[in-house]
VOBA-1610 file (N, C-alpha, C; in pm, whole numbers, padded with zeros to 5 digits, always signed):
BEGIN
Met+04347+05593-06540Met+04428+05640-06427Met+04480+05521-06349Asn+04608+05520-06314Asn+04667+05412-06236Asn+04620+05422-06092Thr+04557+05318-06041Thr+04508+05319-05903Thr+04614+05278-05803Asn+04736+05255-05854Asn+04849+05225-05766Asn+04820+05102-05680Arg+04786+04992-05749Arg+04748+04870-05678Arg+04862+04818-05590Asp+04987+04835-05637Asp+05099+04787-05556Asp+05104+04860-05423Ala+05081+04993-05428Ala+05081+05070-05304Ala+04969+05025-05213Lys+04854+04993-05274Lys+04739+04947-05196Lys+04769+04815-05127Asp+04828+04720-05202Asp+04859+04591-05143Asp+04958+04606-05029Ser+05056+04695-05049Ser+05154+04718-04944Ser+05089+04773-04819Ala+04994+04866-04838Ala+04927+04927-04723Ala+04843+04823-04651His+04778+04735-04728His+04692+04634-04664His+04774+04537-04582Ala+04899+04517-04619Ala+04983+04426-04544Ala+05012+04478-04403Gln+04990+04609-04382Gln+05015+04668-04251Gln+04892+04655-04163Ser+04863+04538-04117Ser+04746+04519-04033Ser+04760+04592-03900Ala+04886+04611-03857Ala+04910+04688-03736Ala+05013+04795-03771Pro+04975+04924-03765Pro+05067+05029-03807Pro+05197+05025-03729Gly+05307+05048-03800Gly+05437+05055-03736Gly+05485+05197-03734Asp+05605+05219-03785Asp+05661+05354-03786Asp+05593+05443-03890Thr+05545+05383-03999Thr+05479+05460-04103Thr+05345+05396-04138Thr+05259+05474-04198Thr+05131+05425-04247Thr+05093+05507-04369His+04982+05473-04432His+04944+05545-04553His+04854+05663-04521Phe+04874+05768-04596Phe+04784+05883-04597Phe+04753+05909-04743Gly+04639+05853-04790Gly+04620+05844-04934Gly+04726+05751-04989Phe+04793+05790-05095Phe+04898+05709-05154Phe+05036+05742-05096Arg+05042+05834-05003Arg+05169+05872-04940Arg+05195+05786-04817Glu+05322+05759-04792Glu+05363+05697-04665Glu+05404+05810-04571Val+05346+05811-04452Val+05375+05916-04354Val+05403+05851-04220Pro+05471+05921-04128Pro+05487+05868-03993Pro+05350+05842-03930Thr+05337+05728-03865Thr+05209+05691-03805Thr+05157+05799-03712Ala+05248+05859-03637Ala+05206+05962-03541Ala+05148+06085-03608Asp+05177+06103-03738Asp+05130+06223-03809Asp+04993+06205-03873Lys+04947+06080-03888Lys+04826+06060-03968Lys+04703+06126-03907Lys+04686+06114-03776Lys+04568+06175-03714Lys+04564+06325-03741Arg+04680+06389-03732Arg+04686+06534-03757Arg+04652+06565-03903Leu+04706+06487-03995Leu+04682+06512-04137Leu+04535+06489-04174Val+04478+06380-04122Val+04336+06354-04148Val+04251+06463-04083Gly+04291+06506-03963Gly+04218+06614-03897Gly+04216+06740-03979Gln+04328+06773-04043Gln+04334+06892-04128Gln+04240+06880-04247Val+04233+06759-04305Val+04142+06738-04418Val+03998+06765-04376Phe+03957+06706-04264Phe+03816+06715-04226Phe+03781+06851-04165Ser+03878+06918-04106Ser+03852+07056-04065Ser+03831+07144-04187Ser+03904+07112-04295Ser+03892+07189-04418Ser+03756+07169-04485Val+03705+07044-04481Val+03582+07013-04555Val+03458+07011-04466Ala+03472+07036-04335Ala+03361+07018-04242Ala+03235+07094-04284Ala+03251+07220-04323Ala+03135+07302-04356Ala+03065+07254-04483Lys+03138+07179-04566Lys+03080+07132-04693Lys+03091+06981-04705Tyr+03079+06915-04591Tyr+03095+06770-04588Tyr+02989+06699-04671Asp+02865+06743-04662Asp+02759+06679-04739Asp+02782+06698-04889Leu+02831+06816-04926Leu+02866+06839-05066Leu+02976+06742-05109Met+03074+06721-05022Met+03181+06627-05052Met+03126+06489-05083Asn+03035+06440-04998Asn+02978+06307-05022Asn+02891+06305-05146Asp+02822+06416-05174Asp+02745+06423-05298Asp+02836+06409-05419Leu+02950+06478-05416Leu+03044+06472-05527Leu+03106+06334-05541Met+03137+06270-05428Met+03204+06140-05431Met+03110+06028-05471Ser+02980+06043-05445Ser+02887+05933-05468Ser+02776+05967-05567Phe+02786+06081-05634Phe+02681+06128-05724Phe+02549+06148-05649Gly+02558+06176-05519Gly+02438+06200-05439Gly+02373+06074-05385Ile+02424+05958-05426Ile+02360+05832-05386Ile+02385+05801-05239His+02482+05869-05175His+02511+05841-05035His+02389+05861-04946Arg+02300+05949-04985Arg+02179+05973-04904Arg+02090+05848-04903Ile+02082+05781-05017Ile+02005+05656-05024Ile+02077+05546-04946Trp+02210+05537-04962Trp+02287+05437-04889Trp+02266+05452-04738Lys+02271+05575-04689Lys+02259+05599-04545Lys+02121+05557-04494Arg+02018+05590-04570Arg+01883+05551-04527Arg+01869+05399-04525Tyr+01925+05332-04624Tyr+01919+05186-04628Tyr+02000+05126-04513Phe+02116+05185-04486Phe+02204+05142-04377Phe+02129+05141-04244Val+02058+05249-04215Val+01985+05258-04088Val+01859+05171-04092Ala+01790+05168-04205Ala+01667+05091-04216Ala+01691+04942-04195Thr+01812+04894-04229Thr+01843+04751-04214Thr+01931+04723-04092Ser+01946+04822-04005Ser+02036+04809-03890Ser+01980+04722-03778Gly+01848+04704-03776Gly+01786+04628-03669Gly+01772+04705-03539Val+01802+04836-03543Val+01791+04917-03422Val+01645+04927-03379Arg+01623+04928-03246Arg+01488+04927-03192Arg+01469+05040-03092Arg+01344+05066-03061Arg+01312+05169-02961Arg+01377+05133-02828Gly+01435+05235-02767Gly+01499+05215-02639Gly+01645+05175-02648Asp+01696+05150-02769Asp+01835+05109-02783Asp+01930+05225-02754Arg+02049+05188-02709Arg+02157+05285-02690Arg+02257+05261-02802Val+02285+05368-02880Val+02363+05354-03002Val+02482+05449-02999Leu+02596+05401-03046Leu+02715+05484-03065Leu+02740+05496-03214Asp+02739+05620-03265Asp+02767+05645-03407Asp+02905+05709-03418Leu+03004+05629-03457Leu+03141+05677-03469Leu+03162+05751-03601Ala+03258+05844-03601Ala+03280+05930-03717Ala+03147+05994-03756Gly+03072+06035-03654Gly+02935+06082-03673Gly+02922+06212-03749Gly+03034+06284-03759Gly+03039+06400-03846Gly+02923+06495-03832Thr+02856+06518-03943Thr+02750+06619-03946Thr+02614+06565-03902Gly+02610+06444-03849Gly+02488+06396-03785Gly+02386+06330-03876Asp+02421+06301-04001Asp+02325+06239-04093Asp+02274+06105-04041Ile+02367+06019-04002Ile+02329+05885-03954Ile+02257+05896-03820Ala+02309+05980-03731Ala+02250+05994-03598Ala+02104+06040-03606Arg+02077+06131-03697Arg+01940+06181-03712Arg+01846+06067-03750Leu+01889+05982-03842Leu+01806+05869-03884Leu+01792+05766-03773Leu+01899+05746-03698Leu+01894+05651-03587Leu+01801+05701-03477Leu+01805+05832-03450Leu+01724+05889-03344Leu+01576+05867-03370Glu+01536+05872-03495Glu+01396+05847-03530Glu+01352+05708-03488Arg+01446+05614-03486Arg+01413+05474-03460Arg+01427+05435-03313Val+01520+05498-03240Val+01534+05460-03099Val+01430+05528-03012Gly+01371+05638-03062Gly+01264+05704-02989Gly+01311+05776-02864Glu+01216+05826-02787Glu+01247+05906-02668Glu+01312+05823-02558Ser+01291+05693-02559Ser+01348+05609-02455Ser+01489+05562-02490Gly+01535+05593-02610Gly+01668+05552-02652Gly+01767+05667-02649Glu+01890+05639-02692Glu+01994+05741-02691Glu+02092+05714-02805Val+02135+05822-02870Val+02237+05813-02974Val+02353+05904-02933Ile+02471+05846-02924Ile+02592+05924-02895Ile+02669+05940-03025Ile+02693+06065-03064Ile+02771+06095-03184Ile+02916+06113-03143Gly+03003+06026-03191Gly+03144+06036-03160Gly+03226+06070-03282Asp+03320+06161-03268Asp+03407+06198-03380Asp+03537+06252-03322Ile+03647+06224-03388Ile+03776+06274-03341Ile+03796+06421-03375Asn+03716+06470-03470Asn+03734+06605-03520Asn+03630+06700-03460Gly+03677+06799-03383Gly+03586+06892-03318Gly+03507+06978-03414Asp+03567+07013-03529Asp+03496+07094-03628Asp+03377+07017-03686Met+03396+06890-03712Met+03287+06809-03764Met+03176+06797-03660Leu+03213+06776-03534Leu+03113+06765-03428Leu+03032+06894-03415Arg+03100+07008-03424Arg+03029+07136-03411Arg+02930+07156-03524Val+02970+07120-03646Val+02878+07131-03759Val+02756+07043-03736Gly+02779+06920-03692Gly+02668+06828-03668Gly+02578+06875-03556Arg+02637+06919-03445Arg+02556+06967-03331Arg+02472+07087-03370Asp+02532+07183-03439Asp+02458+07302-03479Asp+02345+07267-03576Arg+02375+07177-03668Arg+02273+07140-03768Arg+02155+07068-03702Leu+02185+06974-03613Leu+02076+06900-03548Leu+01999+06988-03451Thr+02068+07077-03381Thr+02001+07168-03289Thr+01909+07261-03365Asp+01953+07310-03480Asp+01869+07397-03563Asp+01742+07326-03608Arg+01748+07195-03616Arg+01630+07117-03654Arg+01545+07079-03533Gly+01586+07124-03417Gly+01510+07095-03296Gly+01538+06959-03238Leu+01648+06895-03282Leu+01682+06762-03233Leu+01786+06774-03122Val+01740+06762-02999Val+01827+06777-02882Val+01814+06656-02790Arg+01690+06623-02758Arg+01665+06513-02665Arg+01713+06381-02724Gly+01784+06304-02642Gly+01828+06172-02685Gly+01960+06172-02760Leu+02021+06290-02777Leu+02149+06301-02848Leu+02258+06347-02752Arg+02374+06285-02763Arg+02493+06330-02691Arg+02610+06334-02788Tyr+02710+06415-02755Tyr+02825+06434-02843Tyr+02953+06404-02766Ala+03047+06338-02832Ala+03174+06305-02766Ala+03287+06315-02867Gln+03387+06397-02836Gln+03507+06401-02918Gln+03597+06289-02869Leu+03625+06194-02956Leu+03694+06072-02912Leu+03775+06012-03027Asn+03860+05920-02988Asn+03940+05843-03082Asn+03879+05703-03091Ala+03842+05661-03211Ala+03778+05530-03228Ala+03868+05415-03186Glu+03999+05439-03178Glu+04092+05335-03140Glu+04099+05314-02988Ala+04041+05406-02911Ala+04043+05397-02765Ala+03916+05461-02711Leu+03806+05390-02719Leu+03676+05447-02683Leu+03663+05466-02532Pro+03613+05581-02489Pro+03603+05612-02345Pro+03474+05560-02282Phe+03439+05436-02310Phe+03316+05377-02259Phe+03347+05240-02199Pro+03270+05200-02097Pro+03289+05066-02039Pro+03252+04956-02138Asp+03296+04836-02109Asp+03255+04720-02187Asp+03102+04709-02186Ala+03048+04652-02294Ala+02905+04620-02302Ala+02816+04741-02274Ser+02841+04851-02345Ser+02766+04975-02322Ser+02656+05000-02425Phe+02664+04938-02544Phe+02576+04977-02654Phe+02510+04857-02721Asp+02387+04881-02768Asp+02315+04780-02846Asp+02361+04778-02991Leu+02409+04892-03039Leu+02452+04905-03178Leu+02565+05005-03185Val+02669+04972-03262Val+02777+05067-03291Val+02788+05079-03442Thr+02782+05201-03492Thr+02790+05225-03636Thr+02910+05315-03667Ile+02962+05299-03788Ile+03061+05393-03840Ile+03038+05401-03991Ala+03010+05521-04039Ala+02976+05541-04180Ala+03077+05636-04244Phe+03144+05587-04346Phe+03241+05667-04422Phe+03349+05725-04331Gly+03390+05646-04232Gly+03491+05694-04139Gly+03603+05596-04113Leu+03577+05467-04127Leu+03677+05367-04090Leu+03803+05380-04174Arg+03789+05418-04300Arg+03907+05425-04387Arg+04004+05536-04343Asn+03957+05630-04261Asn+04042+05739-04216Asn+04109+05710-04080Val+04074+05597-04019Val+04132+05560-03890Val+04272+05503-03913Thr+04366+05543-03829Thr+04504+05498-03846Thr+04516+05347-03828Asp+04465+05295-03719Asp+04469+05151-03692Asp+04326+05097-03693Lys+04285+05050-03808Lys+04147+05004-03825Lys+04116+04884-03737Gln+04214+04794-03719Gln+04188+04677-03636Gln+04160+04716-03492Lys+04234+04814-03440Lys+04207+04862-03304Lys+04066+04917-03293Ala+04023+04992-03393Ala+03889+05049-03390Ala+03783+04940-03392Leu+03802+04838-03473Leu+03706+04727-03477Leu+03706+04651-03344Asn+03825+04633-03286Asn+03833+04568-03155Asn+03754+04647-03050Glu+03766+04779-03055Glu+03696+04864-02960Glu+03544+04861-02984Met+03503+04857-03108Met+03360+04847-03138Met+03303+04719-03076Gln+03377+04610-03091Gln+03332+04483-03033Gln+03327+04490-02881Arg+03427+04554-02821Arg+03436+04560-02675Arg+03317+04633-02613Val+03276+04744-02673Val+03171+04825-02611Val+03030+04777-02645Leu+03020+04677-02733Leu+02889+04621-02763Leu+02840+04531-02651Lys+02710+04536-02626Lys+02647+04440-02537Lys+02640+04304-02608Val+02630+04198-02531Val+02606+04066-02590Val+02473+04071-02666Gly+02474+04028-02789Gly+02357+04039-02875Gly+02357+04164-02959Gly+02454+04252-02934Gly+02463+04377-03009Gly+02526+04357-03145Arg+02522+04464-03225Arg+02564+04455-03364Arg+02656+04571-03400Ala+02760+04544-03476Ala+02848+04647-03530Ala+02821+04659-03680Leu+02808+04782-03728Leu+02780+04807-03868Leu+02879+04908-03925Val+02934+04876-04042Val+03028+04964-04110Val+02973+04994-04249Leu+02955+05122-04279Leu+02918+05166-04413Leu+03039+05238-04470Glu+03091+05189-04583Glu+03215+05247-04633Glu+03228+05227-04784Phe+03293+05324-04849Phe+03334+05303-04987Phe+03420+05179-04993Ser+03404+05101-05100Ser+03472+04972-05106Ser+03528+04949-05246Glu+03549+04823-05282Glu+03611+04789-05409Glu+03504+04761-05514Val+03505+04837-05621Val+03408+04821-05728Val+03420+04681-05788Gln+03307+04616-05813Gln+03308+04480-05862Gln+03300+04467-06015Pro+03205+04530-06084Pro+03199+04512-06230Pro+03324+04569-06298Gln+03388+04490-06382Gln+03509+04534-06449Gln+03485+04657-06537Trp+03370+04664-06600Trp+03343+04776-06689Trp+03331+04908-06614Leu+03294+04901-06483Leu+03274+05021-06404Leu+03405+05078-06349Lys+03506+04993-06331Lys+03630+05036-06266Lys+03699+05152-06335Pro+03720+05148-06468Pro+03789+05263-06531Pro+03707+05391-06525Leu+03576+05380-06533Leu+03491+05498-06522Leu+03500+05558-06382Tyr+03502+05470-06282Tyr+03510+05516-06144Tyr+03646+05580-06116Asp+03751+05526-06177Asp+03884+05585-06161Asp+03890+05725-06220Ile+03831+05741-06336Ile+03830+05874-06399Ile+03757+05973-06310His+03643+05931-06257His+03567+06020-06168His+03648+06053-06043Ser+03712+05951-05984Ser+03781+05969-05856Ser+03904+06057-05868Phe+03985+06034-05971Phe+04117+06098-05977Phe+04126+06216-06072Gln+04030+06229-06161Gln+04033+06342-06254Gln+03919+06440-06229Val+03800+06386-06209Val+03683+06473-06194Val+03670+06526-06051Leu+03680+06436-05953Leu+03654+06474-05814Leu+03744+06587-05763Pro+03877+06581-05782Pro+03960+06693-05734Pro+03923+06826-05799Arg+03887+06822-05926Arg+03847+06946-05994Arg+03716+07000-05936Leu+03623+06910-05905Leu+03498+06953-05843Leu+03525+07009-05703Gly+03617+06945-05630Gly+03653+06994-05497Gly+03709+07135-05504Lys+03795+07158-05602Lys+03853+07292-05618Lys+03746+07394-05658Leu+03654+07353-05746Leu+03551+07443-05796Leu+03450+07479-05688Phe+03401+07379-05614Phe+03291+07402-05520Phe+03338+07430-05377Ala+03456+07379-05341Ala+03503+07395-05203Ala+03637+07465-05194Gly+03698+07496-05308Gly+03827+07562-05308Gly+03937+07476-05248Asp+03925+07343-05260Asp+04019+07253-05194Asp+04033+07125-05275Ala+04123+07124-05372Ala+04143+07005-05454Ala+04220+06897-05378Asp+04316+06937-05294Asp+04403+06840-05227Asp+04327+06748-05134Ser+04233+06804-05057Ser+04156+06721-04964Ser+04074+06618-05038Tyr+04018+06658-05151Tyr+03936+06566-05229Tyr+04022+06460-05297Gln+04144+06497-05334Gln+04239+06399-05388Gln+04271+06295-05282Tyr+04296+06340-05159Tyr+04323+06245-05050Tyr+04205+06151-05029Leu+04084+06206-05029Leu+03968+06123-05002Leu+03951+06015-05108Ala+03977+06049-05234Ala+03971+05948-05340Ala+04078+05841-05319Glu+04198+05884-05283Glu+04307+05789-05259Glu+04277+05700-05138Ser+04216+05758-05035Ser+04189+05681-04913Ser+04092+05566-04941Ile+04004+05585-05037Ile+03911+05477-05074Ile+03988+05359-05132Arg+04088+05389-05217Arg+04165+05281-05280Arg+04255+05210-05178Gln+04292+05277-05072Gln+04377+05216-04970Gln+04297+05134-04869His+04166+05151-04869His+04083+05082-04770His+04074+04934-04802Pro+04074+04847-04701Pro+04064+04703-04726Pro+03938+04668-04806Pro+03951+04584-04908Pro+03832+04542-04984Pro+03742+04454-04899Gln+03631+04414-04957Gln+03523+04352-04882Gln+03565+04230-04801Gln+03629+04134-04864Gln+03664+04010-04793Gln+03767+04036-04683Glu+03860+04128-04709Glu+03962+04159-04609Glu+03901+04227-04487Leu+03808+04319-04509Leu+03744+04386-04396Leu+03658+04288-04317Lys+03593+04197-04386Lys+03516+04094-04316Lys+03607+04012-04225Ala+03726+03975-04274Ala+03820+03899-04193Ala+03869+03980-04073Met+03886+04110-04090Met+03928+04196-03980Met+03819+04203-03873Met+03694+04207-03913Met+03584+04209-03816Met+03578+04077-03740Glu+03603+03968-03809Glu+03607+03838-03741Glu+03724+03833-03642Ala+03838+03891-03683Ala+03955+03894-03594Ala+03928+03977-03469Ala+03835+04071-03479Ala+03799+04154-03363Ala+03708+04080-03265Gly+03666+03961-03302Gly+03580+03883-03214Gly+03432+03891-03248Leu+03401+03957-03359Leu+03262+03964-03403Leu+03226+03835-03476Glu+03100+03796-03467Glu+03054+03672-03527Glu+02943+03700-03628Arg+02914+03598-03708Arg+02813+03609-03815Arg+02843+03733-03901Cys+02970+03752-03933Cys+03010+03869-04012Cys+02971+03848-04158Asp+02927+03955-04218Asp+02884+03949-04358Asp+02890+04089-04416Tyr+02874+04098-04548Tyr+02868+04229-04611Tyr+02772+04226-04729Arg+02726+04343-04764Arg+02636+04359-04878Arg+02686+04474-04963Asn+02713+04445-05091Asn+02758+04550-05182Asn+02641+04637-05224Leu+02668+04766-05234Leu+02571+04861-05284Leu+02629+04928-05408Thr+02546+04944-05510Thr+02586+05012-05634Thr+02715+04952-05689Gly+02714+04822-05708Gly+02827+04756-05772Gly+02952+04749-05687Gly+02939+04767-05557Gly+03056+04762-05470Gly+03124+04895-05450Ile+03070+05002-05510Ile+03124+05135-05481Ile+03118+05157-05330Cys+03015+05104-05270Cys+02997+05112-05126Cys+02954+04974-05076Ala+02981+04945-04949Ala+02939+04818-04891Ala+02900+04838-04745Ile+02803+04757-04701Ile+02765+04753-04560Ile+02820+04623-04502His+02904+04637-04400His+02957+04523-04327His+02887+04512-04192Ser+02858+04391-04149Ser+02792+04372-04020Ser+02856+04257-03945Gly+02851+04267-03813Gly+02898+04160-03727Gly+02826+04169-03593His+02814+04055-03526His+02741+04049-03400His+02833+04008-03285Lys+02799+04052-03167Lys+02867+04007-03046Lys+02777+03905-02979Leu+02818+03780-02983Leu+02734+03671-02933Leu+02798+03605-02811
//
């Protein structure tokens, strides 16, 4: 399957969105992307975990646990989890910050927030959790508000990724850390064609079969290919003013954890 590398390179050249931006492999008016992404996630909200299972062969659950386990979060910390969706990351973070800490789940999509709130409430997780419908490009928090800011499987859907990274840096306290968990660029050459077949041929069919929505799953596969690869995202985090930026590939680069500090 052609991954449309030329389209990807063109999209990466748009470090600051202008009149148009990418929505999967399509070029759309920048003003329309939030609405289009919102429609995708409203469509998949009830089956979001299934979506990640299909996209990652279920390995996303291990990635998320490793992401939080290596986050350096401590008891009493105040954490912002962007694109918090159904609350998977927040639940793991809450275990670590304890009763003296706080986790704020932020998401631009109200349907995703409702699914996450209902799911966590059903599990008896209320204390120490707050919910905020927000835009990652313009966070409604003062400077130096959080010890840790995380975003898992969400940055690739943000219209202006650089603005979001700038905002993550702004709301971090000095000594705080920004962490990004995201699908990335596969490294082993032998794995790339297999991953393409899964992404563009298998995944949309699974989406149609299990969720009745092939188009949303097609977009999600395309959005991964449009996302900046590891070195480019590291440079974007440095441009946001974060220091000691680094990344760690997981499962051959199918996914990567990026980190940066505010010093």
